[in-house]
Every structure is written in structure tokens, then in C-alpha cells.
C-alpha positions in Angstrom: -11.7 -27.5 -33.4 -11.3 -23.7 -35.6 -11.7 -22.2 -32.8 -8.9 -23.6 -30.9 -6.8 -23.5 -33.8 -6.9 -19.8 -33.4 -7.6 -19.4 -30.2 -3.5 -21.4 -30.3 -2.8 -19.3 -33.1 -3.1 -16.4 -30.8 -0.7 -17.6 -28.3 1.9 -17.4 -30.0 1.4 -14.2 -32.0 0.4 -12.7 -28.7 3.9 -14.0 -27.2 5.4 -13.0 -30.2 4.4 -9.6 -28.6 6.4 -10.4 -25.2 9.5 -11.6 -26.5 9.7 -8.2 -28.6 9.5 -6.3 -25.5 9.7 -8.6 -23.3 8.8 -5.4 -20.9 5.0 -6.9 -21.3 5.5 -9.8 -19.2 6.4 -8.2 -15.8 3.8 -6.8 -14.8 2.2 -11.0 -14.6 5.2 -11.8 -13.4 4.7 -9.0 -10.3 1.4 -10.5 -9.8 2.1 -13.6 -9.7 5.4 -13.7 -6.8 3.0 -10.3 -5.2 0.2 -13.3 -4.6 2.3 -15.5 -3.0 3.6 -12.9 -0.7 0.2 -11.7 0.2 -1.3 -15.8 1.0 1.3 -16.3 3.5 0.7 -12.9 4.6 -2.6 -13.8 5.8 -2.8 -17.5 6.0 -0.4 -17.7 9.3 -3.4 -14.8 11.1 -6.5 -16.9 9.6 -4.2 -19.8 11.0 -4.1 -18.1 15.1 -7.6 -17.4 14.8 -8.8 -20.7 13.8 -6.6 -22.3 16.6 -7.1 -19.6 19.3 -11.6 -18.8 18.3 -12.1 -22.4 16.6 -16.0 -22.8 16.0 -16.9 -19.7 17.9 -18.6 -16.7 17.0 -16.5 -14.0 17.6 -13.3 -17.0 15.6 -15.8 -17.1 12.4 -16.3 -13.1 12.2 -12.4 -12.6 12.7 -12.0 -15.7 10.7 -15.0 -13.8 7.8 -13.2 -10.0 8.1 -9.6 -11.8 7.2 -10.6 -13.3 4.6 -12.9 -10.8 3.2 -9.3 -8.4 3.6 -7.1 -11.2 1.8 -9.9 -11.2 -0.7 -9.9 -8.1 -1.6 -5.6 -7.2 -1.0 -5.3 -10.2 -3.8 -7.9 -9.0 -5.9 -6.1 -4.7 -5.3 -2.7 -6.9 -6.7 -4.6 -8.4 -9.8 -5.4 -5.9 -10.6 -3.0 -3.5 -10.8 -0.4 -5.2 -13.0 -3.5 -5.9 -14.9 -3.4 -3.0 -16.2 0.0 -2.1 -16.0 -0.1 -5.7 -18.5 -3.5 -3.5 -20.8 -0.7 -0.4 -20.9 1.9 -1.8 -21.2 -0.1 -3.6 -24.3 -1.5 -0.5 -25.7 1.3 0.9 -25.9 3.5 -1.1 -27.8 0.0 -1.5 -30.6 0.0 1.6 -30.5 3.8 3.4 -29.3 5.7 0.3 -31.0 6.9 0.6 -27.0 5.6 -0.8 -23.1 7.1 1.5 -21.0 6.8 0.5 -17.9 7.7 3.6 -16.4 4.1 5.2 -17.7 2.8 1.3 -16.7 3.6 2.0 -12.8 3.0 6.1 -13.7 -1.0 4.8 -14.9 -1.4 2.7 -11.0 -0.3 5.6 -9.3 -3.3 7.5 -11.2 -6.1 5.0 -11.3 -4.5 3.1 -7.5 -7.9 4.1 -6.1 -10.4 3.1 -10.1 -8.4 -0.2 -9.1 -9.0 -0.9 -5.4 -12.9 0.2 -6.0 -12.5 -3.3 -8.5 -11.3 -5.1 -6.2 -13.8 -4.3 -3.5 -16.2 -4.4 -6.3 -15.4 -8.6 -7.0 -14.9 -8.7 -3.7 -18.2 -8.0 -2.6 -18.9 -10.3 -5.8 -16.8 -12.6 -3.8 -18.8 -13.0 -1.0 -22.3 -12.3 -2.5 -20.9 -15.8 -4.0 -19.8 -18.0 -1.2 -22.5 -17.3 0.6 -25.0 -18.4 -2.0 -22.9 -21.5 -2.7 -22.9 -21.7 1.5 -26.8 -22.0 1.8 -27.0 -24.9 -1.0 -27.7 -27.8 -0.3 -29.5 -29.8 -2.7 -27.0 -28.6 -5.9 -28.5 -25.0 -7.5 -28.1 -22.5 -5.8 -24.1 -23.4 -6.7 -25.0 -23.2 -10.2 -26.2 -19.9 -9.1 -23.3 -19.0 -7.4 -20.7 -20.0 -11.1 -23.2 -18.5 -13.3 -22.5 -14.8 -11.7 -19.0 -15.9 -11.2 -18.2 -16.4 -14.8 -20.4 -13.2 -15.7 -18.8 -11.2 -12.8 -14.8 -12.1 -14.4 -15.7 -11.8 -17.7 -16.9 -8.3 -17.3 -14.3 -7.5 -15.4 -11.8 -8.5 -18.5 -13.7 -6.0 -20.6 -13.9 -2.9 -17.7 -10.3 -3.3 -16.2 -8.6 -2.1 -19.7 -12.0 0.4 -20.7 -10.5 2.2 -17.2 -6.5 1.9 -18.4 -7.1 3.4 -21.5 -9.8 5.2 -20.7 -9.2 6.7 -18.0 -12.8 6.6 -16.5 -14.0 5.3 -12.9 -15.9 2.1 -12.2 -18.9 4.0 -12.8 -17.9 4.6 -16.1 -16.2 1.6 -16.5 -19.2 -0.7 -16.2 -21.1 1.4 -18.6 -18.6 1.2 -21.0 -18.2 -2.6 -21.1 -22.4 -2.9 -20.4 -22.7 0.0 -23.9 -20.3 -2.5 -25.9 -21.9 -6.2 -25.3 -25.3 -4.0 -26.2 -24.4 -1.6 -29.0 -22.3 -5.7 -30.8 -19.2 -4.4 -31.0 -17.9 -8.0 -28.9 -16.9 -9.0 -32.8 -15.0 -12.3 -31.3 -16.2 -14.1 -28.4 -15.3 -17.6 -26.8 -17.1 -19.5 -30.5 -14.8 -17.8 -32.4 -10.8 -17.7 -30.8 -10.7 -19.8 -28.1 -7.8 -18.2 -25.9 -9.5 -19.4 -22.7 -9.5 -22.8 -23.8 -6.1 -23.7 -25.1 -4.7 -21.5 -22.5 -6.5 -24.1 -19.5 -4.6 -26.9 -21.8 -1.9 -25.2 -21.3 -2.4 -24.6 -17.6 -3.0 -27.9 -17.4 -0.5 -30.3 -19.4 2.4 -28.4 -17.3 0.5 -28.5 -13.7 -0.4 -32.2 -14.6 4.3 -32.0 -15.4 4.7 -31.0 -12.7 3.1 -32.2 -10.1 3.8 -36.0 -12.2 7.4 -34.9 -11.8 6.9 -33.7 -8.7 5.9 -37.3 -7.2 7.4 -38.9 -8.7 11.0 -37.5 -7.7 9.9 -37.5 -3.7 8.4 -41.2 -3.3 11.5 -41.8 -5.1 13.1 -40.7 -2.5 10.5 -41.1 0.7 11.0 -45.4 -0.3 15.1 -44.7 -0.5 14.8 -43.9 2.9 12.8 -44.4 5.5 13.4 -41.6 7.8 11.7 -38.2 9.2 14.3 -36.0 7.3 14.3 -38.5 3.9 10.8 -38.2 4.1 11.2 -34.1 4.6 13.5 -34.0 2.2 11.2 -35.9 -0.5 8.1 -33.5 0.1 10.5 -30.7 -0.5 12.0 -31.6 -3.5 8.9 -33.0 -5.2 7.3 -29.2 -4.4 10.2 -27.8 -5.8 10.3 -29.8 -8.9 6.3 -28.7 -9.5 5.8 -25.6 -8.5 8.2 -24.3 -11.7 5.2 -25.6 -13.8 2.8 -24.6 -12.0 4.4 -21.3 -11.4 4.5 -20.7 -16.0 1.4 -21.8 -16.6 -0.4 -18.7 -14.6 1.9 -16.2 -16.0 1.7 -18.4 -19.7 -2.8 -17.6 -18.7 -3.0 -14.8 -17.0 -1.2 -12.6 -19.6 -2.3 -14.4 -22.8 -5.7 -13.9 -20.9 -5.0 -10.1 -20.4 -3.4 -9.4 -24.3 -6.4 -11.3 -25.6 -9.0 -9.3 -24.0 -7.4 -5.7 -24.6 -7.4 -6.5 -28.4 -10.3 -7.3 -28.2 -11.4 -4.0 -26.1 -9.0 -1.5 -28.5 -11.2 -2.8 -31.9 -14.6 -2.2 -30.2 -13.8 0.9 -29.5 -12.4 1.2 -33.1 -15.2 0.6 -34.5 -17.5 1.7 -32.9 -15.6 5.4 -33.4 -15.2 4.9 -37.1 -19.7 4.3 -37.3 -20.0 7.3 -35.2 -17.2 9.0 -37.2 -19.8 7.2 -40.8 -16.8 5.7 -41.8 -18.4 2.2 -43.7 -14.4 1.3 -44.6 -14.2 -3.0 -42.5 -12.1 -1.5 -39.3 -9.0 -4.1 -39.1 -8.4 -5.6 -35.8 -5.5 -4.7 -33.7 -2.4 -7.0 -35.4 -2.2 -9.8 -33.0 -5.8 -10.8 -32.9 -5.6 -9.4 -36.9 -3.5 -12.4 -37.9 -5.2 -15.0 -36.3 -9.1 -14.3 -38.3 -7.3 -13.9 -41.6 
């Protein structure tokens, strides 16, 4: 229960930070919009391949290639804007201002490194899907889920390391491993339940939006038996539900990135203090420190 309270408190602290500097939220919104566009762009050729080739070998190969390209593009978009969020939060905490011009400069500087991280995530995703595809008894699905969880958690540390320390993927992985092995990961899910709270908020917002959308859509359809009424009901229901889902996505993306950025900065400061021989307790970044009092 304490972890959930701290998770909720951190969301409050991180969003107070975002309200003080609204640039911090922009990359999460950009990522959402761009991700939708990327999906729409790839859905058309994937659907065409499925329709023309169906279950043939050529169709399977083309589908695999297109799906991999879509995953890589989506990961690239996600990491670009997450990197911007990390840098903006870092700038806000260290200088009192997260500047978008510096964040865009960061993207230009680290684009190849971010693409390499996206490529690695694409490979992990392919391996996970292969393991799940061969699952007949249920055991491999658990292994695939564990692989996905471990890699996802790793990227939460690797990305801040790459952005803040200006290092490549290889060194970022080493840096994250070093932090974990040195017990510098001071706060986990058991202490501050950010993941649980963002998941709960996402579920509640999503469920509310879907319920309202279905209610309105069914109401319109019931009042009109024509095809136009059905199309209008479905469309309006979708439009009502979508904003709730989008807001939930932005909340989850921004808050999770803010949490892991604060966590990384704290681990880095503790490491530096140990290396310099300091015995004083190192305070966490303000949003995180406020929930640990």
C-alpha cells in the first residue's frame, strides 16, 4: 500500500514539474501522434500483402519484413521522443528549464545511437514472437514474457545513460549493468509503485472512454436502423473513447520516463559520491525525494 501511495505521489510531483515547464510534455504528445501515423502508413501495405499473397511463402516473407520495419520505425520514434523527454527533465532539474532547442539538438546528435537501440529492441521483439509462436504447452510464453520485461526495464536505464552521459548503445548497456551490479538502483517497483499507478490510471481512463463510447454509439444505432446510423454510431463512439485512451497513454509515457530519469540521476550522484569518498547521504532529485520523505 505504501508503494502505491508513493507511486501516486510521484505522479503528482512529476506533473507539477510538467505544469511548471510544459515543454516536458511535448515529446510524449509528439510520440503518440507520430506513432499513430507510422502505424497507419504500414497497415496499408501489410493488408495488401495479406490480401494478395495470403498464406504463401512469399507473402509470409513480405509480411515478416514489413512487420519488422514497422516495429523498428515505431521503436525509433518512441526512443527519439523519450530521449527528448529525458533531456528536458534533466535540463529542468539541473538548470530550471527544459529547452526544446537543446532537445532537438540532442536528437540530431544521438540519432544513430537511438536507431541502434531501436534495432536491438526489434531483434528482441522478433525473438520473443518466435518463442511464443513455438509455444504449445504454455511454458515458452512465460519465457517470452520474461525476456520482454527484462529488456523493457533495461531500456529504461540504458536510454537515460545514453542521453545524459552521451554514450552509445554498447556503453549504455555496460553503464546500466554497472549500476545494477553496484546496487545503485536505489528505488524499485516495490518502493515506489509508479508502474502500478500508471497502469491503474490507464485502465480507468480507457475503460471510462470505452464505456462512454459504447453507450453513445449503441444509443445512436438503436435510434436508427439505417447503415448511416450504424456508421455514425460507431464513428462517434470511437471519437468519444479515443481522447481518454490518448490521455492515458501520455500520462503513462511521460510519468514512466520521468521516474526512470530521476532514478538514473540519483544512482549517478550516489556513484560519484562513493568515488569521491563522501559519506553524506545523497538526496534524490526533487520529484523523487518528495515522495520518499
